[in-house]
N, C-alpha and C positions, 0 to 999 in steps of 0.2 A: 191872210184876211182874218181880222179879229172876230171872235165869236165867243159869247158866254151863254151857256144853256143851263137853266135850272131844271131840276127834276125832283120828284118825291112828294110834291104837294098833293092835297086831297082832303077828304072829309074824315074827321076823327072825333071821338067822343071826349068830353072833358075828362081830364086825368090820363088820357092816352098819350102816345108818343108818335112822332114822325121824324124821319131823317131826310133832310134836304141835301141835294148835291148840286154843285156847280162845276161844269166842265169848261175849261178855258182853252182856246186855241188862238195862236197868233200873237200872244203877249209874252215877251221875254226880255229881261227877267221880270218876274212878278215881285213887287215890293211888299204890298199888303193886300189881303183879301178881306172882304166885308160882306156881312149880311144886313140888309135893311128891310123894313116892312112899311106898308102904307095901307090905310083904310080910307074910304071916301070922306072928304072934308077935312082930313088931317094931313099934317106935314109928314113926309117920309122920315122915319126915325132909324137911327143906327141901333142894331141889335147886338152885334158882336163883330170883332175883327181879329185877324191873326197875321203876323208878319211872316216873311219867309224864314226868319230865324226862330219862329215858334212862340213869340210873345203874343199873349191874348188879352183882350179887353172885352167887357160885357156891360150892357146897359143894366141898370139896377133891376129892371123888370125881368131880366133873363138870368141873373146870377143864381146859381144853385139849381137851375132847371135846364139850361141850354149849354151845349158844349160845341165849340167850333174847332175843327181840325183840318189839316191839309195833307196832301200827298204830293209833294213837289215833283216827284219823278213822273207822276201821271197828270200833272196840271189839273188837279181837282181839289175841291175843298167842300166840306160838309158842315151842316148844322144839325146836331142831334137835339131834338126838342122833346122834353119829358114833362109830365105833370101839366099838360096843356090846359089852358083856361079859355073861356069864351072870348076874353079880350085879346087873346093871341090871334084871333081871326084877322087875316090881312093878306095882301099880296106880298110875297117875299121876293126880294131882288138880291142878286149877288153883284158885287162890284170888285174890280181889281184896279190897283195902281201899278204902273210900269216903273221899274227902277230906272234911275238916271234922270229922265226928263219929267217924270211924274204924271204921265198921261193917265186918264181915267176912262174906264170902260164899264158899261152896265149890261146886265142881262135883261131879258124881256119880262121876267117875273113868273112866279108860280103861286097859285091860290092855295091858301091853307084856311080851312073852315073848321072851327071847333064848335060842335053842336051835338046835342042829344036828340 
């Protein structure tokens, strides 16, 4: 049974850091891992991605501040967020694509709130 579970969200002050994690079950092999975020009234936007071979991509808003990483042996991947800004406030979702047929799976999301 496929399951994606995000953790690590919470309340943080501007300039602070958070580390989000996504635990994946039932998807093999994993082709690409993604972090998205969404705020009310806005489209869900891609923040970062990493392939199973380690290639990473970042949104312009995340470059230099966020780092995506994965541990394929544990089927987990993380988003390390630093220098957080008010505009980073959103629900963050993890997503994975399955190798071969390209099936897509989403987590339920975790709230990140940047506020003083």
